[in-house]
N, C-alpha and C positions, 0 to 999 in steps of 0.2 A: 471250866468246861467239863470237869470230870464228874460223872454220875449226876448230871443235872436232870436226867430223865427220872431218876428215883425220887427226887424232890418234887417233880411235876406230878408223878403218880400219887405220892403221899398227899399232896395238896388236893388232887382230884378226889381221892378217897375221903378226905375230910369233908368234902361237900357232897356226901352221898344223897342220892334221891333228887337232887336239884340239877337237872341237865343243863340249864342255862348257866349256872355257876361253874359247872365243869368246863363248859365251852369258854367262858371268860377266863378261867384259870389257865387253860391250855393256850389261849391266844396271848395272855399276859406273859407266860414263860417263854413261849416261842418268839414273841416280839422282843422280849428282854435279851434273849440269846443273840438274835440277829443284830439288833441295835448295838448291844455291848461289843460284839465282835467287830462290827463296822467301825465303831469309835476307837476301839483298841488298835485295830489295824491302821487306821488313819493317824493315830497318835504315834505309833511306831514308825510309820513312813515319814511323818513330819520331822521327827527327831533325826532319822537317817538322812533325809534331804538337807536338813539344817547343818548337819555335821559336814556333809560334802560341800555345801555352799561356803562354810567357814574355811574349809581347807583350800578351796579355790580362791577365796579372798586373800588368804595369806600368801599365795603364790603369784598374785597379780603384781606387776611392776608398774610404777608410775613413770612418766617421762623423766622426772628428776632422778629416779633410781637408775634408769637406763643411762642417762648422761653421766652420773657419778661413776657407774661401772666402766663406761668408756674412758673417762678421764683417768681412772685408776689403772686401766689396761695400758693406756698411752704412757703414763708415768712409769709403770713397770717395764715397758719396752725400752724406754729411755735409760733407766737404770741398768738394764741388762746390756744395752749397747755400750754404755760407759764402762761397765765392768769388763766387757769383752775387749774394748779398746785398751784398758789398763793392762790386761793380761798379754795382749799382743805386743804392747810396748816393752813389757818385761822380757818377753821372749826375744824381742828384737825384730819382729815382723811388722810391717805396716799394712 
């Protein structure tokens, strides 16, 4: 996008005397800039949205994952209770 106007002017100077060719050259370059920017912007947004979608997909939990986490939490609580009971017996309190 830098200095594209100079290329446009140089192309228009190359077709001196022919006003129809100058108009076609101008339309070509201007449409090239607009279409190129539109495609480039859409490509960038598609990559960005895809990255966010992948990140969301990684964080989604299936029902099996939730159930496994619940079972692990229950098992941890049971172990903690057993450990607490052992400590209480060592101290002599019930």
